[in-house]
C-alpha positions in Angstrom: 28.6 76.8 -19.4 28.4 74.7 -22.6 29.3 71.1 -22.2 29.1 68.0 -24.3 27.8 64.7 -22.8 28.5 61.4 -24.4 26.3 58.5 -23.2 22.7 59.3 -22.3 21.7 56.1 -20.4 20.2 55.9 -16.9 22.9 58.1 -15.4 23.9 60.2 -18.3 20.4 61.1 -19.3 19.6 62.3 -15.8 22.8 64.2 -15.6 21.9 66.1 -18.8 18.6 67.0 -17.2 20.2 68.2 -13.9 22.7 70.3 -15.8 20.0 71.9 -17.9 17.9 72.5 -14.9 20.8 74.5 -13.5 20.9 76.7 -16.6 23.8 75.0 -18.5 23.7 74.2 -22.2 24.2 70.5 -22.8 24.8 68.9 -26.2 24.2 65.2 -25.8 25.3 62.3 -28.0 24.2 58.6 -27.7 24.3 55.7 -30.2 20.6 55.6 -29.7 19.3 58.4 -31.9 16.1 58.7 -29.9 18.2 60.0 -27.0 20.7 62.1 -28.8 20.7 65.8 -29.5 23.2 65.4 -32.4 24.0 62.6 -34.8 27.7 62.1 -34.1 30.6 62.9 -31.9 31.9 65.2 -34.6 28.6 67.2 -34.5 28.7 67.4 -30.7 32.2 68.9 -30.8 31.3 71.3 -33.6 28.4 72.6 -31.5 30.5 73.5 -28.5 32.4 76.8 -28.1 36.1 76.7 -27.1 37.6 75.7 -24.8 35.4 72.7 -25.2 34.5 70.3 -22.3 33.2 66.9 -23.2 32.0 64.5 -20.4 32.0 60.8 -21.3 29.5 58.5 -19.5 29.8 55.2 -21.4 30.7 51.7 -20.1 34.2 51.1 -18.9 36.9 49.5 -21.0 36.8 49.5 -24.8 33.7 51.7 -25.2 35.4 54.4 -23.1 38.8 54.0 -24.7 37.4 54.2 -28.2 35.3 57.2 -27.4 38.3 59.1 -26.0 40.5 58.1 -29.0 37.8 59.5 -31.3 37.6 62.7 -29.2 41.4 63.1 -29.4 41.1 63.5 -33.2 38.2 66.0 -32.9 39.3 68.3 -30.0 42.0 70.9 -29.9 44.6 72.1 -27.4 43.0 73.6 -24.3 39.9 71.4 -24.5 39.1 69.0 -21.7 37.7 65.4 -21.6 36.0 64.2 -18.4 35.7 60.4 -17.9 32.8 60.1 -15.5 32.1 56.4 -15.9 33.4 53.5 -13.9 36.8 53.1 -15.7 39.6 51.3 -13.9 42.0 53.9 -12.5 44.9 52.4 -14.4 43.3 53.4 -17.7 43.2 57.0 -16.7 47.0 57.6 -16.9 47.0 56.0 -20.4 44.1 58.2 -21.6 45.5 61.4 -20.0 48.9 60.8 -21.7 47.3 60.2 -25.1 45.2 63.3 -24.9 48.1 65.4 -23.7 49.9 64.6 -27.0 47.4 67.0 -28.6 47.4 69.5 -25.6 44.0 68.2 -24.5 43.3 68.1 -20.7 41.8 65.1 -18.9 39.8 64.8 -15.7 38.7 61.4 -14.2 35.6 61.7 -12.1 34.1 58.9 -10.0 30.4 59.5 -10.1 28.0 58.1 -7.5 24.3 58.6 -7.2 22.7 56.1 -9.5 19.1 56.7 -10.7 18.5 59.0 -7.7 21.2 61.5 -8.8 18.8 63.7 -10.7 16.8 64.4 -7.6 19.5 64.2 -4.9 22.7 65.2 -6.8 25.8 63.1 -7.4 28.9 62.5 -5.2 31.8 63.5 -7.4 35.4 62.4 -6.8 37.7 63.8 -9.4 41.4 63.6 -10.3 43.6 65.7 -12.5 45.1 69.1 -12.6 43.5 72.1 -10.9 43.6 74.0 -14.3 41.7 71.3 -16.1 39.2 70.8 -13.3 38.5 74.6 -13.2 37.1 74.3 -16.8 34.6 71.7 -15.5 33.8 73.3 -12.2 30.4 74.9 -13.1 29.2 71.4 -14.2 30.6 69.9 -11.0 28.7 72.5 -8.9 25.5 71.8 -10.7 25.7 68.0 -10.4 26.8 67.8 -6.7 24.1 67.7 -4.0 22.7 71.2 -3.2 23.0 72.9 0.2 26.1 71.1 1.3 29.9 71.6 1.1 30.3 67.8 0.8 29.8 65.7 -2.3 32.6 67.2 -4.4 36.2 66.4 -3.7 39.5 66.8 -5.6 41.2 63.4 -4.9 44.6 64.4 -6.3 46.4 65.8 -9.3 47.4 62.3 -10.6 45.1 60.9 -13.3 43.2 58.0 -11.8 42.9 59.5 -8.3 39.1 60.1 -8.7 38.4 56.6 -10.1 40.6 55.0 -7.4 38.5 56.7 -4.7 35.2 55.6 -6.4 36.6 52.1 -6.6 37.2 51.9 -2.9 33.8 53.5 -2.3 32.2 50.6 -4.3 34.3 48.0 -2.4 33.0 49.4 0.9 29.5 49.2 -0.6 29.9 45.5 -1.3 30.9 44.8 2.3 28.0 46.9 3.7 25.4 45.1 1.6 26.9 41.7 2.5 26.6 42.5 6.2 23.0 43.6 5.9 22.2 40.5 3.8 23.7 38.1 6.3 21.9 39.7 9.2 18.6 39.6 7.3 19.1 35.9 6.5 19.6 35.0 10.2 16.7 37.0 11.4 14.5 35.6 8.6 15.4 32.0 9.5 14.9 31.9 13.3 11.5 31.4 15.0 12.3 33.6 18.0 11.7 36.9 16.2 8.8 38.2 14.1 8.2 41.2 11.9 11.7 41.3 10.4 11.0 44.2 7.9 10.1 46.5 10.8 13.1 45.4 12.8 15.3 46.7 10.0 13.1 49.8 9.7 13.7 50.5 13.4 17.4 50.6 12.8 17.0 53.6 10.4 16.8 56.1 13.2 19.1 56.5 16.2 21.4 53.5 15.4 25.0 53.5 14.0 24.0 51.1 11.2 21.5 53.5 9.5 22.2 54.2 5.9 20.6 54.7 2.5 21.3 51.0 1.7 19.3 50.1 4.8 16.5 52.3 3.6 16.5 50.5 0.3 16.5 47.1 2.0 13.5 48.1 4.1 11.6 49.1 1.0 12.4 45.7 -0.5 11.4 43.7 2.6 8.1 45.6 3.0 7.2 44.7 -0.6 8.3 41.1 -0.3 9.1 40.1 3.3 11.0 36.9 2.5 12.2 38.1 -0.9 10.6 35.1 -2.5 10.3 36.9 -5.8 14.1 37.4 -6.1 16.7 34.9 -7.2 19.7 34.7 -4.9 22.1 35.8 -7.6 24.3 38.9 -7.6 26.6 40.1 -10.3 29.6 42.3 -9.8 30.5 45.3 -12.0 34.3 44.9 -11.7 35.1 47.6 -9.1 35.0 45.1 -6.2 37.5 43.0 -8.0 39.8 46.0 -8.7 39.6 47.0 -5.0 40.8 43.6 -3.9 43.5 43.6 -6.5 44.7 47.0 -5.3 44.7 45.7 -1.7 46.9 42.8 -2.7 49.3 45.1 -4.7 49.6 47.4 -1.7 49.6 44.7 1.0 46.5 46.1 2.7 44.4 43.4 4.5 40.9 43.6 3.3 39.0 40.5 4.7 35.5 42.0 4.7 35.5 43.4 1.2 37.2 40.4 -0.3 34.7 38.0 1.4 31.8 40.1 0.1 33.2 39.7 -3.4 33.6 36.0 -3.1 30.1 35.7 -1.8 28.8 37.0 -5.1 30.8 34.4 -6.9 29.1 31.7 -4.8 25.7 33.1 -5.6 26.2 32.2 -9.3 26.8 28.5 -8.7 23.9 26.1 -8.8 25.6 24.3 -5.9 28.8 24.8 -3.8 31.3 22.8 -5.9 34.1 23.0 -3.3 31.8 21.5 -0.6 31.9 18.2 -2.6 35.6 17.9 -1.8 34.9 18.7 1.9 32.2 16.2 2.1 34.5 13.5 0.6 37.2 14.3 3.1 34.8 14.3 6.1 33.6 10.9 5.0 37.2 9.7 4.7 38.5 10.7 8.1 35.3 10.5 10.2 32.9 8.3 8.4 30.4 11.2 8.0 27.5 10.5 5.7 27.6 11.8 2.1 24.5 13.1 0.4 24.3 11.6 -3.1 23.8 13.9 -6.0 
């Protein structure tokens, strides 16, 4: 198939290569001219046969919204836009309705695989109509992991279903990483155990906690056993927050995922500000000593 790809960064660039390796024709556009095949979105659309399929892989929020707005003016009825970035699921209904005014289809696709997707394939969670998705299916099949029926799922016909599934996926990822990190800190701190990297490595076969995240942690610990070269700071991309917000809106208890999100907030503080108040209260009711700043 012929497909346009907007955004050729770490994921988008690898997706272009994987699609081309599968025999598809990809016309790529990026604001960086060194990465782009064409000089503009208009040139990208002009280069595609109809019905045109354009896959957008740019940062969530205004960059995605502005790209889709520009594509709305360039595409025609029967064409399809795929948002494969990390957009908030609530944006999808707005974008789908806007494109529908011109008869343009919309598919939202949560895309997971990171920098390893070129080699291993991508997990694709998509939402939207079956008719619109059918126009994208050859690309889906090329991007998903090979030799498995898993890795590609239609999450529902409502715009946003795919990004909602990807959002929950990332929320679970937060909690899994936090559990591994807390276990590592305890093992690294006590004197009773030795060879902590190989303890984690031993869990990679035969145990219920084995995972790709565990593999990545083992690689990191073998390179730097106490992670002395890494600052204890972790950002969040937004999807953990959105997962917790959705849990509140739907009255779903989510203690593990919410705690893992809050732990990232703590990592950005030079000291635990709230503990100052706790220290003051402990001194007040029990005469416990206060450490001066």
